[in-house]
C-alpha positions as CSV (number, residue, x, y, z in Angstrom):
1,X,-3.9,-137.6,188.8
2,X,-1.7,-140.3,190.5
3,X,-2.5,-143.9,190.4
4,X,-3.8,-145.3,193.7
5,X,-4.0,-149.1,193.0
6,X,-2.7,-151.9,190.8
7,X,-5.5,-151.4,188.1
8,X,-4.8,-147.7,188.1
9,X,-1.1,-148.3,187.8
10,X,-1.7,-150.7,184.9
11,X,-4.1,-148.2,183.1
12,X,-1.7,-145.4,183.6
13,X,1.1,-147.5,182.0
14,X,-1.2,-148.5,179.1
15,X,-2.1,-144.8,178.6
16,X,1.5,-143.8,178.5
17,X,2.1,-146.6,175.9
18,X,-1.0,-145.2,174.0
19,X,-2.9,-148.5,174.3
20,X,-6.3,-146.9,174.5
21,X,-8.3,-149.8,173.3
22,X,-6.8,-152.1,175.9
23,X,-7.8,-149.6,178.5
24,X,-11.4,-149.8,177.4
25,X,-11.2,-153.6,177.4
26,X,-9.9,-153.6,181.0
27,X,-12.4,-151.0,182.2
28,X,-15.3,-153.2,180.8
29,X,-13.9,-156.4,182.3
30,X,-13.4,-154.8,185.7
31,X,-16.8,-152.8,185.5
32,X,-14.8,-149.5,186.1
33,X,-17.3,-146.6,186.7
34,X,-16.8,-142.9,187.6
35,X,-18.7,-143.1,191.0
36,X,-16.7,-145.9,192.5
37,X,-13.3,-145.5,190.7
38,X,-12.7,-141.9,189.7
39,X,-9.0,-142.2,189.1
40,X,-9.4,-145.2,186.9
41,X,-12.5,-143.7,185.2
42,X,-10.4,-140.6,184.5
43,X,-8.1,-142.7,182.4
44,X,-10.9,-144.4,180.7
45,X,-12.3,-140.9,179.7
46,X,-8.9,-139.7,178.5
47,X,-8.6,-142.8,176.4
48,X,-12.0,-142.3,174.9
49,X,-10.9,-138.6,174.2
50,X,-7.7,-139.9,172.6
51,X,-9.4,-142.3,170.1
52,X,-12.2,-139.7,169.2
53,X,-15.2,-141.2,171.0
54,X,-16.2,-137.8,172.2
55,X,-19.8,-138.6,173.0
56,X,-18.7,-141.3,175.3
57,X,-16.0,-139.3,176.8
58,X,-18.5,-136.5,177.6
59,X,-20.7,-139.0,179.5
60,X,-17.7,-140.1,181.6
61,X,-16.6,-136.5,182.2
62,X,-20.0,-135.5,183.3
63,X,-20.0,-138.3,185.8
64,X,-16.5,-137.6,187.0
65,X,-16.9,-133.8,187.4
66,X,-18.3,-133.8,191.0
67,X,-15.2,-136.0,192.1
68,X,-12.3,-134.5,190.1
69,X,-13.8,-131.3,188.5
70,X,-11.1,-129.3,190.3
71,X,-8.2,-131.0,188.6
72,X,-6.8,-128.8,185.8
73,X,-6.0,-131.6,183.6
74,X,-9.4,-133.1,183.8
75,X,-11.1,-129.6,183.3
76,X,-8.9,-129.1,180.3
77,X,-10.1,-132.5,178.8
78,X,-13.8,-131.8,179.8
79,X,-13.7,-128.4,178.1
80,X,-12.0,-129.8,175.0
81,X,-14.5,-132.6,174.6
82,X,-17.4,-130.0,175.0
83,X,-15.7,-127.9,172.4
84,X,-15.2,-130.9,170.0
85,X,-18.9,-131.6,170.3
86,X,-19.9,-128.0,169.6
87,X,-21.0,-127.3,173.2
88,X,-19.1,-124.0,173.2
89,X,-20.9,-122.3,175.9
90,X,-20.6,-125.3,178.2
91,X,-17.0,-125.5,177.4
92,X,-16.4,-121.8,178.1
93,X,-18.0,-122.2,181.5
94,X,-15.7,-125.3,182.3
95,X,-12.6,-123.5,181.2
96,X,-13.3,-120.2,183.0
97,X,-14.2,-122.1,186.3
98,X,-10.9,-124.1,186.0
99,X,-8.9,-120.9,185.2
100,X,-10.3,-119.2,188.3
101,X,-8.6,-121.9,190.4
102,X,-5.6,-122.8,188.1
103,X,-4.6,-119.3,186.9
104,X,-1.1,-120.2,185.6
105,X,-1.7,-123.6,183.9
106,X,-0.6,-123.2,180.4
107,X,-2.2,-126.4,179.1
108,X,-5.6,-125.2,180.3
109,X,-5.0,-121.7,179.0
110,X,-4.0,-123.0,175.6
111,X,-7.2,-125.1,175.3
112,X,-9.2,-122.0,176.4
113,X,-7.7,-120.0,173.7
114,X,-8.7,-122.6,171.2
115,X,-12.2,-122.1,172.3
116,X,-12.1,-118.4,172.1
117,X,-10.7,-118.7,168.5
118,X,-13.8,-120.8,167.7
119,X,-16.0,-118.2,169.3
120,X,-14.1,-115.5,167.2
121,X,-12.8,-113.7,170.3
122,X,-9.5,-113.3,168.5
123,X,-8.0,-110.6,170.7
124,X,-8.5,-112.4,173.8
125,X,-7.2,-115.7,172.5
126,X,-4.1,-113.9,171.0
127,X,-3.5,-112.3,174.4
128,X,-3.5,-115.6,176.3
129,X,-1.3,-117.4,173.7
130,X,1.3,-114.5,173.6
131,X,1.4,-114.7,177.5
132,X,1.8,-118.7,177.2
133,X,4.7,-118.1,174.7
134,X,6.3,-115.5,176.9
135,X,6.5,-118.0,180.0
136,X,7.2,-121.0,177.7
137,X,8.7,-120.1,174.2
138,X,8.9,-123.8,173.2
139,X,5.2,-124.6,173.7
140,X,4.7,-125.8,170.1
141,X,0.9,-126.3,170.3
142,X,0.5,-122.6,171.6
143,X,2.5,-121.4,168.6
144,X,0.3,-123.4,166.2
145,X,-2.8,-121.9,167.9
146,X,-1.4,-118.4,167.6
147,X,-1.1,-119.1,163.9
148,X,-4.6,-120.4,163.8
149,X,-6.0,-117.2,165.5
150,X,-4.2,-115.1,163.0
151,X,-5.4,-117.2,160.1
152,X,-9.0,-117.2,161.4
153,X,-8.8,-113.5,161.8
154,X,-7.6,-113.0,158.3
155,X,-10.6,-115.1,157.0
156,X,-12.9,-112.9,158.7
157,X,-11.3,-109.5,157.7
158,X,-11.0,-110.7,154.1
159,X,-14.7,-111.9,153.8
160,X,-17.0,-109.8,151.5
161,X,-18.3,-106.6,153.1
162,X,-21.7,-107.3,154.5
163,X,-22.4,-103.7,154.6
164,X,-23.0,-103.8,150.8
165,X,-25.5,-106.7,151.2
166,X,-27.3,-104.8,153.8
167,X,-27.5,-101.7,151.6
168,X,-28.8,-103.8,148.8
169,X,-31.6,-105.3,151.0
170,X,-32.5,-101.7,151.9
171,X,-32.7,-100.8,148.3
172,X,-34.8,-103.7,147.6
173,X,-37.2,-102.6,150.2
174,X,-37.4,-99.2,148.5
175,X,-38.3,-101.0,145.2
176,X,-34.8,-100.2,143.7
177,X,-32.6,-102.7,141.7
178,X,-30.3,-105.0,143.6
179,X,-26.9,-105.8,142.2
180,X,-27.2,-109.7,142.3
181,X,-23.3,-110.2,142.6
182,X,-23.4,-108.0,145.8
183,X,-26.5,-109.7,147.2
C-alpha cells in the first residue's frame, strides 16, 4: 500500500527503519483509526504484528478488512495473525479467499503453507512450497518452511502406533490384560 499523505509517508519510513514503537506513539498522538485512515492504520497493524502484539493487531485487522481486505499483503498479515492466535479455521478462510484473487503471490502462498503445516496437511503444504521454490529458488523462508513440513511429517510418522493403543483398549473391554507400556 502506497502512502497517501505526510503522516503515512512518515509512518512508512519509520516502518522501513523498524521503529515500530514510534509508529504506535504517532498513531496514538494523531488518533489514527482504521475507519478514517486505512493506509496509516495498516502500518499500525503491521507494527503491532512485528512487535508481537497479536491480540491488538487482530483488532486492527478486523476493522481494516472491509477497506483493504483485497490487498495481498494485508491478507497475508491478517491470516498470519489469526494463525499465531490459534484461530486456524479463520486463518484458512482469509488465506483461501485472498489466494482466489492473488493466485501467484508467493508471500501469501508461503504463509498459507505454514498454516497447512499447522493443520497437518503436509502434502498440500509441500506442493505449494515446491511450487514457490520453482518460481523463486532463492526464497529462503519457503526453504525453511519446506524443511518444517518434512520435520513435522517425520514427527507424525515416527510417533507410537495408535493402533496398539486401540487394540489394548478393545482387550480391556473384553476383560483381558492391557500392556501398560502400550497403553
